[in-house]
Structures are given as C-alpha cells and as structure tokens.
TIPA-900389 format. One record per residue (C-alpha): x, y, z. Coordinates in nm, 3 decimals, padded with zeros to 5 digits, m for minus. Example, Ala and Ser with C-alpha at 12.3 -4.5 7.8 and 13.67 -1.06 7.14 Angstrom:
// TIPA-900389
NODE      px      py      pz
NODE  01.230 m00.450  00.780
NODE  01.367 m00.106  00.714
END
This chain:
// TIPA-900389
NODE      px      py      pz
NODE  11.279  08.477  10.012
NODE  11.011  08.228  10.228
NODE  10.674  08.358  10.047
NODE  10.471  08.185  10.246
NODE  10.508  08.357  10.547
NODE  10.529  08.726  10.363
NODE  10.255  08.961  10.341
NODE  10.126  08.993  09.988
NODE  10.249  09.242  09.770
NODE  10.051  09.492  09.593
NODE  10.179  09.777  09.367
NODE  09.989  10.113  09.245
NODE  10.125  10.269  09.029
NODE  10.058  10.664  09.047
NODE  10.019  10.661  09.428
NODE  10.119  10.968  09.600
NODE  09.787  11.079  09.502
NODE  09.380  11.059  09.498
NODE  09.273  10.763  09.441
NODE  09.577  10.601  09.439
NODE  09.684  10.675  09.759
NODE  09.388  10.584  09.930
NODE  09.435  10.270  09.756
NODE  09.781  10.240  09.929
NODE  09.631  10.354  10.314
NODE  09.363  10.151  10.269
NODE  09.537  09.800  10.139
NODE  09.775  09.862  10.426
NODE  09.479  09.822  10.633
NODE  09.359  09.500  10.446
NODE  09.711  09.379  10.522
NODE  09.937  09.385  10.229
NODE  10.243  09.562  10.196
NODE  10.222  09.824  09.999
NODE  10.462  09.983  09.691
NODE  10.380  10.326  09.511
NODE  10.480  10.481  09.191
NODE  10.508  10.861  09.128
NODE  10.659  11.058  08.883
NODE  10.683  11.470  09.096
NODE  10.567  11.440  09.449
NODE  10.790  11.311  09.659
NODE  10.724  11.421  09.991
NODE  10.416  11.309  09.915
NODE  10.466  10.957  09.832
NODE  10.708  10.956  10.196
NODE  10.351  11.081  10.304
NODE  10.218  10.779  10.204
NODE  10.496  10.542  10.303
NODE  10.465  10.624  10.656
NODE  10.086  10.638  10.645
NODE  10.154  10.229  10.511
NODE  10.375  10.250  10.802
NODE  10.187  10.334  11.012
NODE  09.934  10.033  10.994
NODE  10.193  09.785  11.044
NODE  10.311  09.723  10.641
NODE  10.604  09.693  10.472
NODE  10.585  10.082  10.225
NODE  10.803  10.137  09.952
NODE  10.767  10.448  09.764
NODE  11.003  10.436  09.431
NODE  11.058  10.763  09.193
NODE  10.929  10.615  08.824
NODE  10.734  10.718  08.467
NODE  10.506  10.433  08.373
NODE  10.582  10.521  08.069
NODE  10.904  10.497  07.998
NODE  11.021  10.089  07.973
NODE  11.374  10.177  08.130
NODE  11.222  10.360  08.466
NODE  10.934  10.044  08.500
NODE  11.170  09.773  08.477
NODE  11.408  09.964  08.749
NODE  11.054  09.944  08.947
NODE  10.987  09.611  08.933
NODE  11.398  09.544  09.041
NODE  11.357  09.748  09.335
NODE  10.994  09.508  09.390
NODE  11.238  09.190  09.362
NODE  11.531  09.328  09.597
NODE  11.270  09.494  09.868
NODE  10.990  09.194  09.847
NODE  11.109  08.942  09.631
NODE  10.754  08.915  09.483
NODE  10.395  09.139  09.392
NODE  10.053  08.923  09.373
NODE  09.852  09.263  09.264
NODE  09.929  09.503  09.055
NODE  09.653  09.814  09.031
NODE  09.753  10.056  08.704
NODE  09.650  10.332  08.797
NODE  09.938  10.646  08.687
NODE  09.739  10.840  08.432
NODE  09.734  11.257  08.299
NODE  09.508  11.488  08.196
NODE  09.503  11.784  08.048
NODE  09.379  12.093  07.988
NODE  08.980  12.169  07.870
NODE  09.045  12.200  07.476
NODE  08.797  12.118  07.158
NODE  08.989  11.824  06.984
NODE  09.113  12.036  06.720
NODE  09.313  12.242  06.901
NODE  09.524  11.937  07.072
NODE  09.896  11.928  06.996
NODE  09.998  11.603  06.891
NODE  10.288  11.679  07.209
NODE  10.011  11.658  07.396
NODE  09.835  11.348  07.268
NODE  10.170  11.186  07.255
NODE  10.264  11.195  07.651
NODE  09.922  11.142  07.770
NODE  09.857  10.773  07.602
NODE  10.207  10.727  07.624
NODE  10.088  10.720  08.012
NODE  09.756  10.596  08.039
NODE  09.736  10.347  07.750
NODE  10.105  10.194  07.731
NODE  10.188  10.279  08.070
NODE  09.961  10.004  08.205
NODE  10.075  09.735  07.923
NODE  10.395  09.844  08.018
NODE  10.363  09.734  08.371
NODE  10.122  09.448  08.331
NODE  10.420  09.311  08.109
NODE  10.647  09.314  08.342
NODE  10.371  09.214  08.626
NODE  10.326  08.869  08.399
NODE  10.628  08.780  08.399
NODE  10.657  08.725  08.799
NODE  10.312  08.635  08.860
NODE  10.227  08.363  08.574
NODE  10.236  08.019  08.595
NODE  10.446  07.978  08.325
NODE  10.703  08.172  08.447
NODE  10.684  08.043  08.778
NODE  10.486  08.245  08.972
NODE  10.219  08.145  09.217
NODE  09.958  08.394  09.039
NODE  09.792  08.761  09.086
NODE  09.555  09.000  08.969
NODE  09.590  09.357  08.778
NODE  09.318  09.571  08.805
NODE  09.333  09.868  08.560
NODE  09.210  10.240  08.671
NODE  09.026  10.370  08.353
NODE  08.724  10.569  08.372
NODE  08.363  10.643  08.259
NODE  08.463  10.866  08.042
NODE  08.591  10.567  07.783
NODE  08.204  10.521  07.732
NODE  08.106  10.914  07.757
NODE  08.380  11.066  07.583
NODE  08.467  11.386  07.741
NODE  08.346  11.567  07.467
NODE  08.432  11.962  07.436
NODE  08.680  11.882  07.712
NODE  08.940  11.552  07.674
NODE  08.838  11.343  07.414
NODE  09.235  11.281  07.428
NODE  09.218  11.130  07.748
NODE  08.875  10.987  07.737
NODE  09.000  10.778  07.392
NODE  09.330  10.639  07.648
NODE  09.079  10.488  07.856
NODE  08.854  10.293  07.593
NODE  09.263  10.128  07.486
NODE  09.302  10.063  07.828
NODE  08.989  09.913  07.808
NODE  09.030  09.720  07.504
NODE  09.406  09.567  07.630
NODE  09.184  09.440  07.941
NODE  08.920  09.247  07.718
NODE  09.194  09.091  07.549
NODE  09.431  09.077  07.895
NODE  09.249  08.949  08.080
NODE  09.180  08.611  07.823
NODE  09.557  08.593  07.770
NODE  09.610  08.513  08.070
NODE  09.347  08.364  08.226
NODE  09.495  08.001  08.235
NODE  09.760  08.200  08.395
NODE  09.680  08.236  08.737
NODE  09.614  08.655  08.707
NODE  09.269  08.765  08.717
NODE  09.278  09.120  08.496
NODE  08.961  09.404  08.608
NODE  08.916  09.705  08.524
NODE  08.707  10.032  08.743
NODE  08.613  10.297  08.608
NODE  08.571  10.594  08.854
NODE  08.361  10.845  08.757
NODE  08.370  11.237  08.925
NODE  08.510  11.167  09.213
NODE  08.706  11.471  09.479
NODE  09.076  11.457  09.346
NODE  09.347  11.675  09.318
NODE  09.326  11.540  08.884
NODE  09.104  11.803  08.728
NODE  09.332  12.112  08.831
NODE  09.509  11.949  08.606
NODE  09.197  12.027  08.344
NODE  09.223  12.309  08.452
NODE  08.846  12.338  08.631
NODE  08.945  12.229  09.003
NODE  08.557  12.274  09.075
NODE  08.471  12.016  08.778
NODE  08.258  11.745  09.013
NODE  08.099  12.027  09.239
NODE  07.987  12.171  08.858
NODE  07.858  11.885  08.737
NODE  07.770  11.696  09.024
NODE  07.365  11.710  08.968
NODE  07.378  11.548  08.643
NODE  07.508  11.230  08.883
NODE  07.197  10.978  08.953
NODE  07.317  10.975  09.312
NODE  07.350  11.380  09.308
NODE  07.740  11.372  09.453
NODE  08.065  11.312  09.378
NODE  08.296  10.998  09.443
NODE  08.535  11.006  09.740
NODE  08.882  10.812  09.671
NODE  08.818  10.562  09.930
NODE  08.490  10.464  09.744
NODE  08.676  10.361  09.422
NODE  09.043  10.225  09.677
NODE  08.710  09.986  09.789
NODE  08.589  09.870  09.496
NODE  08.933  09.844  09.384
NODE  09.055  09.603  09.643
NODE  08.731  09.449  09.639
NODE  08.925  09.262  09.258
NODE  09.222  09.198  09.380
NODE  09.070  08.960  09.637
NODE  08.956  08.631  09.682
NODE  08.666  08.738  09.698
NODE  08.645  08.839  09.338
NODE  08.843  08.436  09.278
NODE  08.590  08.389  08.911
NODE  08.556  08.727  08.817
NODE  08.797  08.821  08.476
NODE  08.810  09.081  08.183
NODE  08.538  09.233  08.372
NODE  08.438  09.650  08.393
NODE  08.324  09.795  08.742
NODE  08.163  10.124  08.752
NODE  08.170  10.380  08.997
NODE  08.031  10.666  08.940
NODE  07.739  10.672  09.152
NODE  07.470  10.549  08.810
NODE  07.632  10.775  08.544
END
C-alpha cells in the first residue's frame, strides 16, 4: 500500500465508550482513520464507527479482548488487512470492579484486572512495535497508555487492585519509552482523574464523580472530550520531543 497518500491510522483499545469513544471521534475530526477494539457492546462500537465515517474517515471496529494474546494478534492482523499501517496506539481498554476493601478481593478479580489493565497494554505494544519501529522497517509512531490518578492516590477502600494495575502500567511506560526512543516511537502516559464515564457504574457507584467533585481543586469532574484532547496532543507532532512523560488530566487533584 502507498503509505504516503493514506491518512494516519490510530488504534484505540476499548473504543466503544467513555474516553475511548471520545478519542475516536476527535481523532477522526483531526484527520485520522480510526480503528477501535471492544469486548461486549457491538452496537456501541458500530455507532462510533458510523460517527468516524460521517466525518469522512475510515473506521473499523474489531471485537478483541486485549488480555488475550491470540485476540490481540488477530486485532493487529485485521489492521494489516484493512489499512496496512498503524501510526498511533492508544492503550485505553481498562476494567474496574466493585468497590471493596483489599482483604475482600478475590484472586479471580485481581487476575482479570491485571490481565486487562497491565498485561493487555504490553501485548498491544508488542504488536505495535513490530510494525512501527525502525528496526522492523517501520516509520515510527506513538503509544499513549491510559493510566489513572489512582496510580498516585492508591484508591484505598475502593479499588486498590485497579490502582496497583495502573501503577504497573506506569512503570511499563517508563521502561518501554526508553527502550524504543531511538526506534522512532514515542511512549507517553495520561492520567485521567474523576471523569464522567460509564466506568463508575462498574464499581457500583454511577454517581461517584458528583460525590467527590468538591475534593477536586477545580470543583468539578472532567468530560471524556477533555481527556481525548490531551491524548491526541501527546499523539501529535506538537509533542515531538515528549516521551516517557505523564500528563495528569485531573482538575488539579
């Protein structure tokens, strides 16, 4: 394929809702072709693709659990077939479980949260590097890992396993960024704070942002689009000398 005439391709894992969906729509508006992965909600994923195409860009939705290496490999094979390139990877897919004290967490819950939130981004990054890195004949690219302010705050009494999995993602960001810095790949990490998304319902408290918003210096929760703008800045040439960096989108918390 002629890589010069094509639009750049961005892959957003977990792109059917929340921050992922907002990023997909904004990326299309900025001129990217957009691929998203999703696990459960096909209709929501197809709605995002329809919005991408309405903006004049190519869209693709692929069902893939980022914690499963075979599904991740097939996801990237689908990109190869449909686009023949990948320029930006957004490791956005993440899971949260019901609020709980640490001593009551089941082993199965811990395994699933670490599999999706920490191992999944590593699996996706492995596939991306094989396509982006100079040493593999690539033309470079950018990877943005979506962490959480919980990695700094610890989420006591609520989600210490989630916070710990995001801490692992952040340490991975540091090492990965240094490893591929001379291969044309920039690796950065974004830390959303309390954002209005459906994810809080997974934790058993849909109204969590409104409960905690007075503890945020700016006095409000964030919108998914505010996180999306920060993600796409890190992905852009405007951040050309930025790698291994953490950007908080937390309203000051």
